[in-house]
C-alpha positions, -999 to +999 in steps of 0.1 A: +576+404-667+567+382-636+539+416-625+535+419-653+506+391-658+490+389-631+477+431-633+460+444-653+457+480-678+438+496-645+460+484-624+437+461-609+454+420-605+434+399-630+438+364-616+416+345-645+440+362-673+471+359-653+460+320-651+448+312-689+480+331-703+505+310-678+486+275-694+484+293-735+525+292-731+537+260-710+546+237-735+519+199-735+538+180-716+544+159-743+573+184-755+591+177-718+588+141-722+607+142-753+630+164-741+641+141-717+641+111-743+668+131-759+690+140-732+683+106-718+697+089-751+722+115-755+735+105-724+739+069-731+755+080-764+788+100-739+771+136-752+749+161-728+725+181-748+735+219-751+716+248-759+675+246-768+661+226-784+627+235-809+598+214-817+574+223-846+539+206-841+533+192-876+498+202-879+495+233-859+527+248-874+538+259-834+571+257-827+579+244-795+610+259-771 
């Protein structure tokens, strides 16, 4: 999949589309911070987070995993 983003249907490299797709696929910074905080809280109680954590934005209904 890594190389699929670099080239368009004609086989030519499309840097603008690659950058746009990568930016759109990235979760917002606050999601990364939230996951980190939850892992620290679990660690403080002697637990580890096992598996994925999913969050849904209440306004946009976008789910981040």
